[in-house]
All heavy atoms as a GROMACS GRO file, in nm:
protein
  577
    1MET      N    1   0.090   0.163   2.733
    1MET     CA    2  -0.031   0.084   2.721
    1MET      C    3   0.000  -0.060   2.762
    1MET      O    4   0.097  -0.117   2.716
    1MET     CB    5  -0.082   0.090   2.578
    1MET     CG    6  -0.208   0.011   2.557
    1MET     SD    7  -0.297   0.056   2.408
    1MET     CE    8  -0.384   0.198   2.466
    2ASN      N    9  -0.082  -0.114   2.848
    2ASN     CA   10  -0.062  -0.251   2.896
    2ASN      C   11  -0.140  -0.347   2.807
    2ASN      O   12  -0.261  -0.364   2.823
    2ASN     CB   13  -0.108  -0.264   3.041
    2ASN     CG   14  -0.089  -0.403   3.096
    2ASN    OD1   15  -0.037  -0.492   3.028
    2ASN    ND2   16  -0.130  -0.424   3.218
    3LEU      N   17  -0.070  -0.410   2.714
    3LEU     CA   18  -0.136  -0.501   2.622
    3LEU      C   19  -0.157  -0.640   2.680
    3LEU      O   20  -0.211  -0.727   2.614
    3LEU     CB   21  -0.056  -0.509   2.491
    3LEU     CG   22  -0.049  -0.378   2.414
    3LEU    CD1   23   0.036  -0.395   2.289
    3LEU    CD2   24  -0.186  -0.326   2.379
    4ASN      N   25  -0.117  -0.659   2.804
    4ASN     CA   26  -0.145  -0.787   2.870
    4ASN      C   27  -0.288  -0.792   2.920
    4ASN      O   28  -0.337  -0.898   2.957
    4ASN     CB   29  -0.048  -0.809   2.987
    4ASN     CG   30   0.094  -0.829   2.937
    4ASN    OD1   31   0.116  -0.893   2.834
    4ASN    ND2   32   0.190  -0.772   3.006
    5THR      N   33  -0.356  -0.679   2.921
    5THR     CA   34  -0.496  -0.672   2.962
    5THR      C   35  -0.584  -0.684   2.839
    5THR      O   36  -0.572  -0.605   2.745
    5THR     CB   37  -0.525  -0.538   3.032
    5THR    OG1   38  -0.436  -0.525   3.143
    5THR    CG2   39  -0.668  -0.530   3.080
    6VAL      N   40  -0.672  -0.783   2.839
    6VAL     CA   41  -0.763  -0.803   2.727
    6VAL      C   42  -0.873  -0.698   2.734
    6VAL      O   43  -0.948  -0.692   2.831
    6VAL     CB   44  -0.824  -0.945   2.730
    6VAL    CG1   45  -0.924  -0.962   2.618
    6VAL    CG2   46  -0.716  -1.051   2.722
    7SER      N   47  -0.876  -0.611   2.632
    7SER     CA   48  -0.982  -0.509   2.626
    7SER      C   49  -1.005  -0.470   2.481
    7SER      O   50  -0.917  -0.484   2.395
    7SER     CB   51  -0.943  -0.386   2.707
    7SER     OG   52  -0.840  -0.314   2.643
    8GLN      N   53  -1.124  -0.420   2.453
    8GLN     CA   54  -1.156  -0.374   2.319
    8GLN      C   55  -1.068  -0.256   2.281
    8GLN      O   56  -1.025  -0.244   2.167
    8GLN     CB   57  -1.305  -0.336   2.309
    8GLN     CG   58  -1.350  -0.306   2.167
    8GLN     CD   59  -1.338  -0.425   2.073
    8GLN    OE1   60  -1.357  -0.539   2.114
    8GLN    NE2   61  -1.306  -0.399   1.948
    9GLU      N   62  -1.036  -0.172   2.376
    9GLU     CA   63  -0.947  -0.058   2.351
    9GLU      C   64  -0.810  -0.106   2.302
    9GLU      O   65  -0.753  -0.051   2.208
    9GLU     CB   66  -0.932   0.025   2.478
    9GLU     CG   67  -0.842   0.145   2.461
    9GLU     CD   68  -0.822   0.224   2.590
    9GLU    OE1   69  -0.886   0.193   2.692
    9GLU    OE2   70  -0.742   0.317   2.586
   10ASN      N   71  -0.756  -0.210   2.365
   10ASN     CA   72  -0.627  -0.264   2.324
   10ASN      C   73  -0.635  -0.327   2.186
   10ASN      O   74  -0.543  -0.314   2.105
   10ASN     CB   75  -0.574  -0.364   2.426
   10ASN     CG   76  -0.521  -0.298   2.550
   10ASN    OD1   77  -0.502  -0.178   2.554
   10ASN    ND2   78  -0.497  -0.377   2.653
   11VAL      N   79  -0.745  -0.398   2.157
   11VAL     CA   80  -0.764  -0.457   2.024
   11VAL      C   81  -0.761  -0.346   1.919
   11VAL      O   82  -0.691  -0.357   1.818
   11VAL     CB   83  -0.898  -0.535   2.017
   11VAL    CG1   84  -0.932  -0.571   1.873
   11VAL    CG2   85  -0.891  -0.662   2.102
   12GLU      N   86  -0.835  -0.240   1.943
   12GLU     CA   87  -0.841  -0.130   1.847
   12GLU      C   88  -0.706  -0.062   1.830
   12GLU      O   89  -0.666  -0.028   1.719
   12GLU     CB   90  -0.950  -0.032   1.887
   12GLU     CG   91  -1.089  -0.094   1.873
   12GLU     CD   92  -1.202  -0.004   1.915
   12GLU    OE1   93  -1.179   0.117   1.935
   12GLU    OE2   94  -1.315  -0.055   1.926
   13TYR      N   95  -0.633  -0.045   1.939
   13TYR     CA   96  -0.498   0.013   1.933
   13TYR      C   97  -0.406  -0.074   1.846
   13TYR      O   98  -0.335  -0.022   1.759
   13TYR     CB   99  -0.440   0.029   2.074
   13TYR     CG  100  -0.293   0.062   2.074
   13TYR    CD1  101  -0.250   0.191   2.048
   13TYR    CD2  102  -0.198  -0.037   2.097
   13TYR    CE1  103  -0.114   0.222   2.045
   13TYR    CE2  104  -0.063  -0.007   2.094
   13TYR     CZ  105  -0.022   0.123   2.068
   13TYR     OH  106   0.113   0.152   2.064
   14MET      N  107  -0.408  -0.205   1.871
   14MET     CA  108  -0.320  -0.295   1.796
   14MET      C  109  -0.356  -0.297   1.647
   14MET      O  110  -0.266  -0.292   1.562
   14MET     CB  111  -0.325  -0.437   1.855
   14MET     CG  112  -0.257  -0.447   1.990
   14MET     SD  113  -0.242  -0.615   2.054
   14MET     CE  114  -0.411  -0.652   2.098
   15ILE      N  115  -0.484  -0.300   1.614
   15ILE     CA  116  -0.525  -0.302   1.474
   15ILE      C  117  -0.483  -0.172   1.405
   15ILE      O  118  -0.429  -0.174   1.293
   15ILE     CB  119  -0.678  -0.323   1.461
   15ILE    CG1  120  -0.718  -0.463   1.512
   15ILE    CG2  121  -0.725  -0.300   1.318
   15ILE    CD1  122  -0.658  -0.579   1.434
   16GLU      N  123  -0.504  -0.059   1.470
   16GLU     CA  124  -0.464   0.070   1.410
   16GLU      C  125  -0.312   0.076   1.391
   16GLU      O  126  -0.264   0.126   1.289
   16GLU     CB  127  -0.512   0.187   1.496
   16GLU     CG  128  -0.663   0.206   1.494
   16GLU     CD  129  -0.721   0.230   1.356
   16GLU    OE1  130  -0.656   0.295   1.272
   16GLU    OE2  131  -0.833   0.182   1.332
   17THR      N  132  -0.236   0.022   1.485
   17THR     CA  133  -0.090   0.020   1.473
   17THR      C  134  -0.047  -0.069   1.358
   17THR      O  135   0.042  -0.034   1.280
   17THR     CB  136  -0.027  -0.027   1.605
   17THR    OG1  137  -0.065   0.062   1.710
   17THR    CG2  138   0.126  -0.030   1.595
   18ILE      N  139  -0.111  -0.185   1.345
   18ILE     CA  140  -0.079  -0.277   1.235
   18ILE      C  141  -0.108  -0.209   1.102
   18ILE      O  142  -0.025  -0.213   1.009
   18ILE     CB  143  -0.160  -0.408   1.249
   18ILE    CG1  144  -0.109  -0.489   1.369
   18ILE    CG2  145  -0.154  -0.490   1.120
   18ILE    CD1  146  -0.200  -0.603   1.412
   19LYS      N  147  -0.223  -0.145   1.089
   19LYS     CA  148  -0.258  -0.077   0.964
   19LYS      C  149  -0.157   0.030   0.930
   19LYS      O  150  -0.114   0.043   0.816
   19LYS     CB  151  -0.398  -0.017   0.974
   19LYS     CG  152  -0.508  -0.121   0.970
   19LYS     CD  153  -0.649  -0.071   0.993
   19LYS     CE  154  -0.679   0.072   0.981
   19LYS     NZ  155  -0.821   0.105   1.010
   20THR      N  156  -0.116   0.108   1.030
   20THR     CA  157  -0.018   0.214   1.007
   20THR      C  158   0.117   0.158   0.966
   20THR      O  159   0.179   0.204   0.870
   20THR     CB  160  -0.003   0.300   1.134
   20THR    OG1  161  -0.130   0.357   1.166
   20THR    CG2  162   0.100   0.410   1.114
   21LYS      N  163   0.162   0.057   1.036
   21LYS     CA  164   0.294  -0.001   1.010
   21LYS      C  165   0.300  -0.064   0.871
   21LYS      O  166   0.402  -0.056   0.803
   21LYS     CB  167   0.327  -0.104   1.118
   21LYS     CG  168   0.463  -0.165   1.104
   21LYS     CD  169   0.558  -0.121   1.209
   21LYS     CE  170   0.691  -0.189   1.188
   21LYS     NZ  171   0.781  -0.173   1.293
   22LEU      N  172   0.191  -0.127   0.829
   22LEU     CA  173   0.189  -0.192   0.698
   22LEU      C  174   0.154  -0.094   0.586
   22LEU      O  175   0.157  -0.130   0.470
   22LEU     CB  176   0.088  -0.306   0.696
   22LEU     CG  177   0.120  -0.425   0.784
   22LEU    CD1  178   0.013  -0.531   0.770
   22LEU    CD2  179   0.256  -0.484   0.751
   23ARG      N  180   0.120   0.030   0.624
   23ARG     CA  181   0.081   0.132   0.526
   23ARG      C  182  -0.028   0.076   0.434
   23ARG      O  183  -0.018   0.082   0.312
   23ARG     CB  184   0.200   0.178   0.444
   23ARG     CG  185   0.306   0.245   0.527
   23ARG     CD  186   0.424   0.286   0.439
   23ARG     NE  187   0.538   0.322   0.517
   23ARG     CZ  188   0.633   0.238   0.557
   23ARG    NH1  189   0.627   0.112   0.525
   23ARG    NH2  190   0.735   0.280   0.628
   24MET      N  191  -0.128   0.019   0.496
   24MET     CA  192  -0.232  -0.051   0.421
   24MET      C  193  -0.318   0.046   0.341
   24MET      O  194  -0.381   0.134   0.396
   24MET     CB  195  -0.321  -0.132   0.515
   24MET     CG  196  -0.250  -0.251   0.576
   24MET     SD  197  -0.349  -0.338   0.698
   24MET     CE  198  -0.494  -0.378   0.606
   25ALA      N  199  -0.320   0.024   0.210
   25ALA     CA  200  -0.403   0.106   0.123
   25ALA      C  201  -0.551   0.080   0.152
   25ALA      O  202  -0.635   0.167   0.134
   25ALA     CB  203  -0.372   0.075  -0.023
   26THR      N  204  -0.582  -0.039   0.196
   26THR     CA  205  -0.721  -0.075   0.226
   26THR      C  206  -0.751  -0.061   0.374
   26THR      O  207  -0.848  -0.117   0.424
   26THR     CB  208  -0.748  -0.220   0.182
   26THR    OG1  209  -0.658  -0.306   0.252
   26THR    CG2  210  -0.733  -0.238   0.034
   27GLY      N  211  -0.669   0.015   0.444
   27GLY     CA  212  -0.686   0.031   0.588
   27GLY      C  213  -0.822   0.084   0.628
   27GLY      O  214  -0.877   0.045   0.730
   28ALA      N  215  -0.879   0.170   0.545
   28ALA     CA  216  -1.011   0.226   0.578
   28ALA      C  217  -1.119   0.119   0.578
   28ALA      O  218  -1.217   0.129   0.650
   28ALA     CB  219  -1.046   0.336   0.479
   29ALA      N  220  -1.099   0.015   0.498
   29ALA     CA  221  -1.197  -0.093   0.492
   29ALA      C  222  -1.187  -0.185   0.613
   29ALA      O  223  -1.279  -0.262   0.640
   29ALA     CB  224  -1.177  -0.174   0.364
   30MET      N  225  -1.079  -0.178   0.684
   30MET     CA  226  -1.058  -0.266   0.800
   30MET      C  227  -1.073  -0.184   0.928
   30MET      O  228  -0.978  -0.129   0.980
   30MET     CB  229  -0.921  -0.332   0.793
   30MET     CG  230  -0.905  -0.442   0.895
   30MET     SD  231  -0.758  -0.541   0.869
   30MET     CE  232  -0.794  -0.621   0.715
   31GLN      N  233  -1.194  -0.173   0.975
   31GLN     CA  234  -1.223  -0.096   1.095
   31GLN      C  235  -1.179  -0.173   1.219
   31GLN      O  236  -1.211  -0.291   1.233
   31GLN     CB  237  -1.373  -0.067   1.103
   31GLN     CG  238  -1.425   0.018   0.989
   31GLN     CD  239  -1.365   0.157   0.990
   31GLN    OE1  240  -1.346   0.216   1.096
   31GLN    NE2  241  -1.334   0.208   0.873
   32ALA      N  242  -1.111  -0.105   1.308
   32ALA     CA  243  -1.065  -0.169   1.432
   32ALA      C  244  -1.183  -0.220   1.513
   32ALA      O  245  -1.172  -0.322   1.582
   32ALA     CB  246  -0.982  -0.072   1.513
   33SER      N  247  -1.296  -0.154   1.503
   33SER     CA  248  -1.414  -0.196   1.579
   33SER      C  249  -1.473  -0.327   1.527
   33SER      O  250  -1.560  -0.386   1.591
   33SER     CB  251  -1.520  -0.087   1.577
   33SER     OG  252  -1.558  -0.059   1.444
   34SER      N  253  -1.424  -0.376   1.413
   34SER     CA  254  -1.471  -0.502   1.357
   34SER      C  255  -1.405  -0.623   1.422
   34SER      O  256  -1.435  -0.736   1.387
   34SER     CB  257  -1.444  -0.508   1.206
   34SER     OG  258  -1.515  -0.406   1.140
   35PHE      N  259  -1.314  -0.597   1.514
   35PHE     CA  260  -1.241  -0.704   1.582
   35PHE      C  261  -1.285  -0.709   1.728
   35PHE      O  262  -1.310  -0.606   1.789
   35PHE     CB  263  -1.091  -0.680   1.574
   35PHE     CG  264  -1.038  -0.685   1.434
   35PHE    CD1  265  -1.041  -0.573   1.354
   35PHE    CD2  266  -0.985  -0.802   1.382
   35PHE    CE1  267  -0.994  -0.576   1.224
   35PHE    CE2  268  -0.937  -0.806   1.253
   35PHE     CZ  269  -0.941  -0.693   1.174
   36SER      N  270  -1.294  -0.830   1.782
   36SER     CA  271  -1.337  -0.841   1.921
   36SER      C  272  -1.227  -0.901   2.008
   36SER      O  273  -1.128  -0.954   1.957
   36SER     CB  274  -1.464  -0.927   1.932
   36SER     OG  275  -1.430  -1.062   1.914
   37THR      N  276  -1.250  -0.897   2.136
   37THR     CA  277  -1.153  -0.952   2.230
   37THR      C  278  -1.146  -1.104   2.224
   37THR      O  279  -1.053  -1.162   2.278
   37THR     CB  280  -1.186  -0.908   2.374
   37THR    OG1  281  -1.320  -0.947   2.405
   37THR    CG2  282  -1.171  -0.758   2.391
   38SER      N  283  -1.241  -1.168   2.157
   38SER     CA  284  -1.237  -1.315   2.148
   38SER      C  285  -1.116  -1.364   2.070
   38SER      O  286  -1.074  -1.478   2.085
   38SER     CB  287  -1.366  -1.369   2.087
   38SER     OG  288  -1.382  -1.321   1.955
   39ASN      N  289  -1.058  -1.278   1.986
   39ASN     CA  290  -0.938  -1.312   1.909
   39ASN      C  291  -0.816  -1.236   1.959
   39ASN      O  292  -0.720  -1.216   1.884
   39ASN     CB  293  -0.961  -1.281   1.761
   39ASN     CG  294  -1.068  -1.366   1.699
   39ASN    OD1  295  -1.072  -1.486   1.722
   39ASN    ND2  296  -1.155  -1.305   1.623
   40TYR      N  297  -0.820  -1.194   2.083
   40TYR     CA  298  -0.716  -1.106   2.138
   40TYR      C  299  -0.576  -1.163   2.121
   40TYR      O  300  -0.485  -1.093   2.075
   40TYR     CB  301  -0.744  -1.079   2.286
   40TYR     CG  302  -0.660  -0.968   2.342
   40TYR    CD1  303  -0.700  -0.836   2.329
   40TYR    CD2  304  -0.539  -0.994   2.406
   40TYR    CE1  305  -0.622  -0.732   2.378
   40TYR    CE2  306  -0.461  -0.891   2.456
   40TYR     CZ  307  -0.504  -0.760   2.441
   40TYR     OH  308  -0.426  -0.659   2.489
   41GLU      N  309  -0.555  -1.288   2.158
   41GLU     CA  310  -0.420  -1.346   2.152
   41GLU      C  311  -0.368  -1.353   2.009
   41GLU      O  312  -0.250  -1.326   1.985
   41GLU     CB  313  -0.418  -1.484   2.218
   41GLU     CG  314  -0.430  -1.478   2.370
   41GLU     CD  315  -0.322  -1.394   2.436
   41GLU    OE1  316  -0.204  -1.401   2.397
   41GLU    OE2  317  -0.357  -1.316   2.528
   42ASP      N  318  -0.455  -1.387   1.913
   42ASP     CA  319  -0.413  -1.392   1.773
   42ASP      C  320  -0.376  -1.252   1.723
   42ASP      O  321  -0.275  -1.235   1.654
   42ASP     CB  322  -0.524  -1.450   1.685
   42ASP     CG  323  -0.549  -1.597   1.713
   42ASP    OD1  324  -0.452  -1.668   1.750
   42ASP    OD2  325  -0.663  -1.642   1.697
   43ILE      N  326  -0.455  -1.153   1.759
   43ILE     CA  327  -0.427  -1.015   1.718
   43ILE      C  328  -0.297  -0.968   1.783
   43ILE      O  329  -0.213  -0.906   1.718
   43ILE     CB  330  -0.544  -0.922   1.754
   43ILE    CG1  331  -0.667  -0.960   1.672
   43ILE    CG2  332  -0.507  -0.776   1.732
   43ILE    CD1  333  -0.796  -0.896   1.718
   44LYS      N  334  -0.278  -1.002   1.910
   44LYS     CA  335  -0.155  -0.962   1.979
   44LYS      C  336  -0.033  -1.028   1.915
   44LYS      O  337   0.071  -0.964   1.901
   44LYS     CB  338  -0.165  -0.997   2.128
   44LYS     CG  339  -0.049  -0.942   2.208
   44LYS     CD  340  -0.064  -0.969   2.356
   44LYS     CE  341   0.056  -0.916   2.431
   44LYS     NZ  342   0.062  -0.966   2.567
   45ASP      N  343  -0.045  -1.154   1.874
   45ASP     CA  344   0.066  -1.222   1.806
   45ASP      C  345   0.104  -1.149   1.677
   45ASP      O  346   0.222  -1.129   1.649
   45ASP     CB  347   0.030  -1.368   1.775
   45ASP     CG  348   0.025  -1.455   1.899
   45ASP    OD1  349   0.079  -1.415   2.005
   45ASP    OD2  350  -0.033  -1.565   1.891
   46ILE      N  351   0.003  -1.111   1.599
   46ILE     CA  352   0.029  -1.037   1.474
   46ILE      C  353   0.092  -0.902   1.506
   46ILE      O  354   0.191  -0.862   1.443
   46ILE     CB  355  -0.101  -1.020   1.393
   46ILE    CG1  356  -0.151  -1.156   1.344
   46ILE    CG2  357  -0.079  -0.926   1.274
   46ILE    CD1  358  -0.290  -1.154   1.285
   47PHE      N  359   0.038  -0.834   1.605
   47PHE     CA  360   0.091  -0.704   1.648
   47PHE      C  361   0.238  -0.715   1.686
   47PHE      O  362   0.322  -0.634   1.642
   47PHE     CB  363   0.007  -0.653   1.766
   47PHE     CG  364   0.060  -0.528   1.829
   47PHE    CD1  365   0.032  -0.404   1.773
   47PHE    CD2  366   0.134  -0.532   1.945
   47PHE    CE1  367   0.079  -0.288   1.832
   47PHE    CE2  368   0.182  -0.417   2.005
   47PHE     CZ  369   0.154  -0.294   1.947
   48GLU      N  370   0.273  -0.814   1.765
   48GLU     CA  371   0.412  -0.830   1.810
   48GLU      C  372   0.504  -0.865   1.692
   48GLU      O  373   0.617  -0.817   1.685
   48GLU     CB  374   0.420  -0.936   1.919
   48GLU     CG  375   0.359  -0.886   2.050
   48GLU     CD  376   0.348  -0.993   2.158
   48GLU    OE1  377   0.364  -1.113   2.128
   48GLU    OE2  378   0.323  -0.954   2.274
   49MET      N  379   0.456  -0.946   1.599
   49MET     CA  380   0.536  -0.981   1.482
   49MET      C  381   0.558  -0.857   1.394
   49MET      O  382   0.670  -0.833   1.348
   49MET     CB  383   0.466  -1.092   1.402
   49MET     CG  384   0.548  -1.148   1.288
   49MET     SD  385   0.521  -1.069   1.130
   49MET     CE  386   0.352  -1.108   1.098
   50ILE      N  387   0.454  -0.778   1.376
   50ILE     CA  388   0.465  -0.654   1.297
   50ILE      C  389   0.568  -0.559   1.358
   50ILE      O  390   0.647  -0.499   1.289
   50ILE     CB  391   0.327  -0.584   1.290
   50ILE    CG1  392   0.225  -0.666   1.213
   50ILE    CG2  393   0.338  -0.443   1.233
   50ILE    CD1  394   0.251  -0.675   1.067
   51ASN      N  395   0.565  -0.547   1.490
   51ASN     CA  396   0.657  -0.455   1.558
   51ASN      C  397   0.800  -0.507   1.564
   51ASN      O  398   0.891  -0.430   1.593
   51ASN     CB  399   0.606  -0.424   1.699
   51ASN     CG  400   0.496  -0.322   1.695
   51ASN    OD1  401   0.491  -0.237   1.608
   51ASN    ND2  402   0.404  -0.330   1.789
   52SER      N  403   0.820  -0.633   1.534
   52SER     CA  404   0.956  -0.689   1.540
   52SER      C  405   1.032  -0.670   1.409
   52SER      O  406   1.152  -0.695   1.404
   52SER     CB  407   0.950  -0.838   1.575
   52SER     OG  408   0.900  -0.913   1.466
   53LYS      N  409   0.963  -0.626   1.303
   53LYS     CA  410   1.027  -0.610   1.173
   53LYS      C  411   1.009  -0.468   1.122
   53LYS      O  412   0.911  -0.403   1.153
   53LYS     CB  413   0.964  -0.708   1.072
   53LYS     CG  414   0.990  -0.854   1.104
   53LYS     CD  415   0.928  -0.944   1.000
   53LYS     CE  416   1.006  -0.933   0.871
   53LYS     NZ  417   0.964  -1.030   0.770
   54ASP      N  418   1.103  -0.425   1.039
   54ASP     CA  419   1.094  -0.292   0.979
   54ASP      C  420   1.032  -0.296   0.840
   54ASP      O  421   0.972  -0.200   0.796
   54ASP     CB  422   1.232  -0.228   0.970
   54ASP     CG  423   1.286  -0.191   1.107
   54ASP    OD1  424   1.205  -0.157   1.196
   54ASP    OD2  425   1.408  -0.198   1.125
   55ARG      N  426   1.051  -0.408   0.770
   55ARG     CA  427   1.005  -0.417   0.632
   55ARG      C  428   0.934  -0.550   0.611
   55ARG      O  429   0.966  -0.650   0.674
   55ARG     CB  430   1.123  -0.411   0.534
   55ARG     CG  431   1.196  -0.281   0.544
   55ARG     CD  432   1.309  -0.274   0.447
   55ARG     NE  433   1.315  -0.138   0.400
   55ARG     CZ  434   1.356  -0.102   0.281
   55ARG    NH1  435   1.397  -0.192   0.196
   55ARG    NH2  436   1.358   0.024   0.247
   56PHE      N  437   0.839  -0.546   0.517
   56PHE     CA  438   0.762  -0.666   0.486
   56PHE      C  439   0.754  -0.683   0.335
   56PHE      O  440   0.738  -0.585   0.262
   56PHE     CB  441   0.620  -0.654   0.542
   56PHE     CG  442   0.617  -0.638   0.692
   56PHE    CD1  443   0.619  -0.513   0.749
   56PHE    CD2  444   0.617  -0.749   0.773
   56PHE    CE1  445   0.619  -0.497   0.886
   56PHE    CE2  446   0.617  -0.734   0.910
   56PHE     CZ  447   0.618  -0.608   0.967
   57SER      N  448   0.765  -0.807   0.291
   57SER     CA  449   0.749  -0.834   0.148
   57SER      C  450   0.600  -0.826   0.114
   57SER      O  451   0.514  -0.830   0.203
   57SER     CB  452   0.801  -0.974   0.115
   57SER     OG  453   0.716  -1.072   0.173
   58ILE      N  454   0.572  -0.819  -0.013
   58ILE     CA  455   0.433  -0.814  -0.057
   58ILE      C  456   0.359  -0.940  -0.012
   58ILE      O  457   0.246  -0.932   0.035
   58ILE     CB  458   0.425  -0.796  -0.210
   58ILE    CG1  459   0.476  -0.656  -0.247
   58ILE    CG2  460   0.284  -0.818  -0.261
   58ILE    CD1  461   0.493  -0.634  -0.395
   59SER      N  462   0.424  -1.053  -0.022
   59SER     CA  463   0.358  -1.178   0.019
   59SER      C  464   0.332  -1.182   0.170
   59SER      O  465   0.231  -1.235   0.215
   59SER     CB  466   0.437  -1.301  -0.026
   59SER     OG  467   0.566  -1.301   0.031
   60GLU      N  468   0.423  -1.122   0.248
   60GLU     CA  469   0.401  -1.116   0.393
   60GLU      C  470   0.281  -1.027   0.425
   60GLU      O  471   0.198  -1.062   0.508
   60GLU     CB  472   0.526  -1.062   0.464
   60GLU     CG  473   0.640  -1.160   0.473
   60GLU     CD  474   0.765  -1.097   0.532
   60GLU    OE1  475   0.802  -0.984   0.494
   60GLU    OE2  476   0.825  -1.162   0.620
   61VAL      N  477   0.274  -0.912   0.359
   61VAL     CA  478   0.162  -0.821   0.381
   61VAL      C  479   0.031  -0.890   0.343
   61VAL      O  480  -0.068  -0.882   0.417
   61VAL     CB  481   0.179  -0.689   0.303
   61VAL    CG1  482   0.053  -0.604   0.310
   61VAL    CG2  483   0.299  -0.612   0.356
   62GLU      N  484   0.031  -0.959   0.229
   62GLU     CA  485  -0.090  -1.030   0.186
   62GLU      C  486  -0.132  -1.136   0.288
   62GLU      O  487  -0.250  -1.150   0.319
   62GLU     CB  488  -0.069  -1.094   0.050
   62GLU     CG  489  -0.064  -0.991  -0.062
   62GLU     CD  490  -0.028  -1.052  -0.197
   62GLU    OE1  491   0.011  -1.171  -0.202
   62GLU    OE2  492  -0.038  -0.981  -0.296
   63ALA      N  493  -0.035  -1.209   0.343
   63ALA     CA  494  -0.065  -1.311   0.443
   63ALA      C  495  -0.120  -1.249   0.571
   63ALA      O  496  -0.216  -1.301   0.631
   63ALA     CB  497   0.060  -1.394   0.472
   64ILE      N  498  -0.062  -1.138   0.612
   64ILE     CA  499  -0.108  -1.070   0.734
   64ILE      C  500  -0.250  -1.018   0.714
   64ILE      O  501  -0.336  -1.036   0.801
   64ILE     CB  502  -0.011  -0.957   0.772
   64ILE    CG1  503   0.123  -1.015   0.816
   64ILE    CG2  504  -0.070  -0.869   0.882
   64ILE    CD1  505   0.237  -0.916   0.819
   65VAL      N  506  -0.275  -0.954   0.601
   65VAL     CA  507  -0.408  -0.901   0.572
   65VAL      C  508  -0.510  -1.015   0.565
   65VAL      O  509  -0.621  -1.002   0.617
   65VAL     CB  510  -0.407  -0.819   0.442
   65VAL    CG1  511  -0.547  -0.783   0.397
   65VAL    CG2  512  -0.322  -0.693   0.461
   66SER      N  513  -0.471  -1.125   0.506
   66SER     CA  514  -0.560  -1.241   0.499
   66SER      C  515  -0.595  -1.292   0.639
   66SER      O  516  -0.710  -1.322   0.669
   66SER     CB  517  -0.494  -1.352   0.417
   66SER     OG  518  -0.572  -1.467   0.416
   67GLU      N  519  -0.495  -1.301   0.724
   67GLU     CA  520  -0.517  -1.348   0.861
   67GLU      C  521  -0.605  -1.249   0.939
   67GLU      O  522  -0.695  -1.289   1.012
   67GLU     CB  523  -0.384  -1.368   0.933
   67GLU     CG  524  -0.396  -1.423   1.072
   67GLU     CD  525  -0.456  -1.562   1.081
   67GLU    OE1  526  -0.464  -1.633   0.980
   67GLU    OE2  527  -0.496  -1.601   1.193
   68LEU      N  528  -0.582  -1.121   0.922
   68LEU     CA  529  -0.667  -1.021   0.987
   68LEU      C  530  -0.811  -1.032   0.938
   68LEU      O  531  -0.905  -1.020   1.018
   68LEU     CB  532  -0.613  -0.880   0.964
   68LEU     CG  533  -0.486  -0.844   1.039
   68LEU    CD1  534  -0.432  -0.710   0.991
   68LEU    CD2  535  -0.509  -0.842   1.189
   69GLY      N  536  -0.827  -1.057   0.810
   69GLY     CA  537  -0.962  -1.076   0.755
   69GLY      C  538  -1.032  -1.194   0.819
   69GLY      O  539  -1.152  -1.190   0.845
   70ARG      N  540  -0.958  -1.299   0.846
   70ARG     CA  541  -1.014  -1.418   0.911
   70ARG      C  542  -1.057  -1.388   1.054
   70ARG      O  543  -1.153  -1.446   1.104
   70ARG     CB  544  -0.910  -1.531   0.908
   70ARG     CG  545  -0.961  -1.665   0.955
   70ARG     CD  546  -0.851  -1.769   0.959
   70ARG     NE  547  -0.753  -1.744   1.064
   70ARG     CZ  548  -0.773  -1.769   1.193
   70ARG    NH1  549  -0.887  -1.816   1.236
   70ARG    NH2  550  -0.678  -1.744   1.282
   71LEU      N  551  -0.987  -1.298   1.119
   71LEU     CA  552  -1.014  -1.266   1.259
   71LEU      C  553  -1.125  -1.163   1.279
   71LEU      O  554  -1.172  -1.144   1.391
   71LEU     CB  555  -0.886  -1.214   1.326
   71LEU     CG  556  -0.771  -1.314   1.336
   71LEU    CD1  557  -0.646  -1.246   1.389
   71LEU    CD2  558  -0.808  -1.433   1.421
   72ARG      N  559  -1.166  -1.099   1.171
   72ARG     CA  560  -1.273  -0.997   1.183
   72ARG      C  561  -1.405  -1.062   1.218
   72ARG      O  562  -1.432  -1.175   1.183
   72ARG     CB  563  -1.290  -0.922   1.050
   72ARG     CG  564  -1.190  -0.815   1.034
   72ARG     CD  565  -1.207  -0.731   0.912
   72ARG     NE  566  -1.336  -0.739   0.849
   72ARG     CZ  567  -1.359  -0.696   0.727
   72ARG    NH1  568  -1.263  -0.645   0.655
   72ARG    NH2  569  -1.478  -0.704   0.674
   73ASN      N  570  -1.489  -0.984   1.285
   73ASN     CA  571  -1.625  -1.031   1.319
   73ASN      C  572  -1.716  -1.024   1.199
   73ASN      O  573  -1.709  -0.940   1.119
   73ASN     CB  574  -1.686  -0.945   1.431
   73ASN     CG  575  -1.611  -0.965   1.560
   73ASN    OD1  576  -1.546  -1.066   1.581
   73ASN    ND2  577  -1.619  -0.867   1.646
   0.00000   0.00000   0.00000
């Protein structure tokens, strides 16, 4: 998948990957379709940070979820 191309499909892929990687209990409440390409670079930054680590502290997960909440439409 070419994530250098801004598309709604890529946004949805990245959000679903983030939810899976963080094992988010509230993942169902965070629909990938609630995010738009207008925040593509911010979402991609979070996606790349998530993929660079294997484990996250509770405070890191809370911060990531908070930031995703800010980026939702």
